[in-house]
C-alpha positions in Angstrom: 123.8 85.1 80.4 124.8 85.4 76.7 123.5 89.0 76.6 125.4 89.9 79.7 128.7 88.4 78.3 128.1 90.3 75.1 127.8 93.6 77.0 131.0 92.8 79.0 132.9 92.4 75.7 132.1 95.9 74.6 134.0 98.8 76.1 131.9 100.9 78.4 130.9 104.3 77.1 132.7 107.2 78.9 130.4 108.9 81.4 128.8 112.1 80.0 127.4 113.5 83.2 129.5 115.4 85.7 129.6 113.9 89.1 128.1 117.0 90.7 125.2 117.0 88.3 124.5 113.2 88.7 124.6 113.4 92.5 122.4 116.5 92.7 119.8 115.0 90.3 119.7 111.7 92.3 119.6 113.5 95.7 117.1 116.3 94.6 114.5 113.9 93.3 114.5 111.5 96.2 114.4 114.5 98.7 111.3 115.8 97.0 109.7 112.4 96.8 110.3 111.6 100.5 109.2 115.1 101.5 105.9 114.4 99.8 105.7 111.0 101.4 106.5 112.2 104.9 104.1 115.1 105.0 101.4 112.5 104.3 102.8 110.3 107.1 102.8 113.2 109.6 99.3 114.3 108.5 98.1 110.7 108.8 98.9 110.8 112.5 98.1 114.4 113.4 95.4 115.5 111.0 93.6 113.0 108.8 92.0 111.0 111.6 90.1 114.2 112.6 89.2 115.4 109.1 88.7 112.4 106.8 87.1 109.7 108.9 84.0 109.5 111.1 84.5 110.7 114.6 83.5 108.8 117.8 86.3 106.3 118.4 89.7 108.1 118.1 91.7 104.8 118.0 89.5 103.5 115.1 90.0 106.8 113.2 93.8 106.6 113.8 93.9 103.0 112.6 91.8 103.9 109.5 94.2 106.7 108.7 97.2 104.5 109.1 95.5 102.0 106.7 95.4 104.7 104.0 99.1 105.3 104.8 99.8 101.6 104.0 98.0 101.9 100.6 101.1 103.6 99.1 103.3 100.6 100.0 100.9 98.3 98.3 101.0 100.6 95.3 104.8 100.8 95.2 105.5 97.4 93.5 103.0 98.3 90.8 105.0 101.5 90.3 108.2 99.4 90.2 106.8 97.2 87.5 105.4 100.1 85.5 108.3 102.5 85.6 110.8 99.7 85.8 109.6 98.5 82.4 110.1 101.8 80.8 113.3 102.5 82.7 114.8 99.2 81.3 113.3 99.7 77.9 113.4 103.5 77.2 115.9 104.9 79.7 116.5 106.0 83.2 116.2 109.8 82.6 112.7 109.9 81.0 111.3 107.4 83.5 112.6 109.4 86.4 110.9 112.6 85.1 107.5 110.7 84.7 107.8 109.2 88.3 108.5 112.6 89.8 105.4 114.1 88.1 103.2 111.2 89.2 104.3 111.7 92.8 104.1 115.5 92.7 100.6 115.7 91.2 99.2 113.2 93.7 100.6 115.2 96.6 99.3 118.5 95.4 95.8 117.1 94.9 95.7 115.8 98.5 96.1 119.4 99.7 93.0 120.4 97.7 90.7 117.6 98.8 87.4 118.3 100.6 87.0 116.6 104.0 84.6 114.1 105.5 82.5 116.8 106.9 81.9 118.2 103.4 81.4 115.2 101.1 81.2 112.2 103.5 82.7 108.8 102.6 83.9 110.1 99.3 86.6 112.1 101.1 88.6 109.1 102.5 88.1 107.3 99.1 89.7 110.3 97.2 92.4 110.4 99.9 93.2 106.7 99.4 93.3 107.2 95.6 95.8 110.0 95.9 97.8 108.0 98.3 97.9 105.2 95.8 99.3 107.7 93.2 102.0 108.7 95.7 103.0 105.0 96.0 103.1 104.5 92.2 105.4 107.5 91.8 107.7 106.6 94.6 107.8 103.0 93.4 109.3 104.2 90.1 111.4 107.0 91.6 113.7 105.2 94.0 115.1 102.6 91.6 115.9 105.1 88.9 117.6 107.5 91.3 119.8 104.8 92.6 120.8 103.6 89.1 121.4 107.2 88.0 124.0 107.4 90.8 125.5 103.9 90.7 125.7 103.5 86.9 127.6 106.7 86.7 130.0 105.8 89.6 133.7 105.3 89.0 135.4 102.1 90.2 135.5 101.7 93.9 132.9 104.4 94.5 129.6 102.6 93.9 128.6 102.7 97.5 129.5 106.4 97.9 127.5 107.4 94.8 124.7 105.0 95.7 124.1 106.6 99.1 123.3 110.1 97.7 119.7 109.1 96.7 119.4 107.6 100.2 120.2 111.0 101.8 116.9 112.2 100.3 115.1 110.3 103.1 116.5 112.2 106.1 116.5 115.5 104.1 112.9 115.0 103.1 111.9 114.2 106.6 113.7 117.3 108.0 111.9 119.5 105.5 108.6 117.9 106.3 109.0 118.1 110.1 110.3 121.7 109.9 107.3 122.6 107.8 104.8 121.2 110.3 106.8 122.8 113.2 106.5 126.2 111.5 102.8 125.6 110.9 102.3 124.7 114.6 104.3 127.7 115.8 102.6 130.3 113.7 99.0 129.0 113.5 96.5 128.3 116.2 95.3 124.7 116.5 92.0 125.7 114.8 93.9 127.3 111.9 96.2 124.4 111.5 93.3 121.9 111.3 91.2 124.2 109.3 93.7 125.0 106.5 97.3 125.0 107.6 97.9 121.3 107.1 97.2 121.9 103.3 100.1 124.3 102.8 102.9 121.6 102.7 101.0 119.5 100.2 100.3 122.5 97.8 103.7 124.1 98.3 105.4 120.8 97.2 104.6 121.9 93.6 107.4 124.3 93.7 109.9 121.6 94.8 108.6 119.4 92.0 109.3 122.1 89.4 112.9 122.5 90.7 113.4 118.7 90.6 112.1 118.5 87.0 114.5 121.2 86.0 117.5 119.3 87.5 116.4 116.0 86.1 116.0 117.3 82.6 119.6 118.6 82.6 121.2 115.2 82.8 122.0 112.6 80.2 121.4 108.9 80.1 123.6 106.6 82.2 126.7 104.9 80.5 125.4 101.5 81.5 122.1 101.9 79.8 123.7 103.6 76.8 125.8 100.4 76.5 122.7 98.3 76.7 121.3 100.2 73.7 124.5 99.8 71.7 124.6 96.0 72.5 120.9 95.7 71.8 120.3 93.6 74.9 117.1 95.3 76.1 114.3 92.9 76.9 110.7 93.2 75.7 109.3 92.5 79.1 111.8 93.0 81.9 109.2 92.2 84.6 108.7 88.7 83.2 112.5 88.2 83.0 112.9 89.1 86.7 110.5 86.4 87.8 111.6 83.8 85.4 115.4 84.2 85.5 116.1 86.2 88.7 113.6 84.9 91.3 116.3 84.1 93.8 117.8 87.6 93.9 114.3 89.0 94.0 113.3 87.1 97.1 116.6 87.5 98.9 116.8 91.2 98.0 113.3 91.8 99.3 114.0 90.0 102.6 117.4 91.7 102.8 115.7 95.1 103.0 112.8 94.0 105.3 114.3 95.2 108.6 115.2 98.5 107.0 111.6 99.4 106.4 110.3 98.0 109.7 112.8 100.0 111.7 112.2 103.3 109.9 108.4 103.4 110.0 108.4 102.3 113.6 110.9 105.0 114.5 108.9 107.7 112.6 105.2 107.0 112.2 104.5 104.7 115.1 106.8 106.6 117.5 105.2 109.9 116.6 101.7 108.5 117.3 102.6 106.6 120.4 104.8 109.4 121.8 102.2 112.1 121.4 99.2 109.9 122.2 100.1 107.4 124.9 103.3 108.8 126.4 101.9 112.4 126.5 104.6 114.4 124.7 103.4 117.4 122.7 103.4 117.3 118.9 105.9 120.2 118.7 108.2 118.5 121.3 108.2 115.1 119.6 108.7 116.5 116.1 111.7 118.4 117.4 113.2 115.3 119.0 112.7 113.4 115.7 114.4 116.2 113.7 117.4 116.0 116.0 117.5 112.2 115.6 117.3 112.6 111.8 120.7 114.2 111.9 122.0 110.9 113.2 120.1 109.1 110.5 121.8 111.4 107.9 125.2 110.8 109.5 124.8 107.0 109.4 124.3 107.0 105.6 127.7 108.2 104.4 129.5 106.3 107.2 127.9 103.0 106.0 128.7 103.9 102.4 132.3 104.4 103.1 132.4 101.1 105.1 130.6 99.4 102.2 133.1 100.6 99.7 136.0 99.2 101.8 134.2 95.9 102.4 130.9 95.2 100.6 127.4 96.7 100.7 126.2 93.4 102.1 128.7 93.5 104.9 127.6 97.0 105.9 124.0 95.9 106.0 124.8 92.8 108.1 126.4 95.1 110.7 123.3 97.3 110.8 120.9 94.3 111.0 122.7 92.9 114.0 122.4 96.4 115.5 118.6 96.4 114.8 118.2 93.0 116.5 120.0 94.2 119.6 118.1 97.6 119.6 114.8 95.8 119.5 115.6 94.3 122.9 116.0 97.8 124.4 112.9 99.3 122.9 110.6 99.1 126.0 113.1 100.3 128.6 114.1 103.3 126.5 110.8 104.5 125.1 109.0 105.8 128.2 106.9 108.7 129.3 108.4 111.6 131.3 112.0 111.0 130.2 112.7 113.5 127.3 116.5 112.9 127.3 116.1 109.2 127.3 113.6 109.3 124.5 115.9 111.5 122.5 118.7 109.0 123.0 116.3 106.2 121.9 115.4 108.1 118.7 119.1 109.0 117.9 120.3 105.4 118.4 117.5 103.9 116.3 117.8 106.3 113.5 121.6 106.1 113.4 121.2 102.4 112.9 118.6 103.2 110.3 121.1 105.3 108.4 123.6 102.6 108.5 121.3 100.0 107.0 119.6 102.5 104.5 122.9 103.9 103.1 124.0 100.7 101.3 120.6 99.1 100.5 120.3 100.7 97.1 123.9 99.7 96.1 123.2 96.1 97.3 120.0 95.7 95.3 121.5 97.3 92.2 124.4 94.8 92.3 122.3 91.7 92.3 120.8 92.3 88.9 122.2 92.7 85.3 121.7 96.0 83.5 118.8 94.8 81.3 116.6 94.2 84.3 118.3 96.3 87.0 115.7 99.1 87.1 112.8 96.6 87.4 114.5 94.1 89.7 116.0 96.5 92.2 112.8 98.6 92.4 110.7 95.5 92.9 113.0 94.1 95.7 113.0 97.5 97.4 109.3 98.1 97.1 108.2 94.5 97.9 110.2 94.9 101.1 108.2 98.1 101.8 104.9 96.1 101.4 106.1 93.4 103.8 108.0 95.7 106.2 106.7 99.3 106.1 103.1 98.9 105.2 102.0 96.9 108.2 104.7 98.3 110.6 102.8 101.3 112.1 99.5 99.4 112.3 101.0 96.2 113.8 103.2 98.2 116.2 100.2 100.2 117.4 98.2 97.1 117.9 101.0 95.3 119.7 101.7 98.3 122.0 98.0 98.7 122.8 97.4 95.0 123.7 100.8 93.7 124.9 103.0 96.7 125.8 105.6 98.6 123.9 108.3 96.0 124.4 106.4 93.7 122.0 107.1 96.2 119.3 110.8 95.7 120.0 110.5 92.0 119.7 108.7 92.5 116.4 111.6 94.6 115.2 114.2 92.0 116.3 112.3 89.3 114.5 112.4 91.3 111.2 116.2 91.8 111.7 116.7 88.1 112.1 114.9 87.4 108.8 117.1 90.1 107.1 120.3 88.7 108.5 119.5 85.2 107.0 118.7 86.7 103.6 121.8 88.9 103.5 124.0 85.8 104.2 122.5 84.1 101.2 122.4 86.9 98.6 125.1 87.2 95.9 126.2 90.0 93.6 125.7 89.6 89.9 128.9 88.7 88.0 128.7 91.7 85.7 129.3 94.1 88.7 132.1 92.3 90.4 
């Protein structure tokens, strides 16, 4: 507290980054990161069960592939701790560059891996290792991108600035889905399975190079520069989060829980269930998801504007109530043979997703002081991914297979209820009020 008061007594250094450069750097990095993440998610449903796991039981291969998908979410808190430490000790800029490189290298290597038919059980082991690297990189990327935006934001615009990194999620998904649609339209099924799926992973290297160029052109954030001037940086920010900010860590994690459950049910589970059980073609369902992603993208700025007029917590409460209600409609809307109805289902779900995702970065950044903000906000976000996103496709697939698809909706509603209770209890840190 003494260190925070010391910082408050020192005038804030004037921002040195132009708004356009800040917002482009925060948006570009997360777009690349989520593109890399989503091409894995898509391949985990469409390709990896056939190439990286023993054949015989398609459901077992699908579940094994989804298990490797979940590995990245387990890795993300480790990435938060690792990159958060350097982000709070050395600076936001250098850490963001390292996180982007970690994610990018892991993704490119996946595109070069030999398959199960070539090297046997070593193939899924290497795939899992690369997936772990993706999780480490994204665990460090997200928090830094949000802080790059919010710590450069003028008064009254924190929510608007904080939503730009969040726009990377729908943009990355659109790029990923468009890439797989193009591959599917221009290649035969044999060519796609044989080598076409590798193209998005290898081509992501070009995006990483562009992202690094953008990131290297920015300066350190004013808030962190002030922390340097006041000499309030901590030796071990990770330890301080658990010893001094455990309440915000727990409430922030649970406050983001439903966000992750909703998103990965509406993308990974929906793609697998829609193309497998309901009988929609891969091309058809990816196109439906791309249309729905436009609603996701629209919800993000709308919730940011609402959050700046009220609070980020208020915007997320509205969305969480929407998630709870949406879960009750899951079964009736997600049906076979009703393309328009499924399109409406996806658009509603992903619009609500945009509304909850837009302010989550701003909310988590607000509950921690500057000296632990990178570590704390990243940990909350990525621990929520472990509890919410990592099991969501697997649990949803199991529930739908054994009890029907409406049970997936009840699972979603239960997560929303937990999030609502956490949001009602969470408080902003005094230094950002």
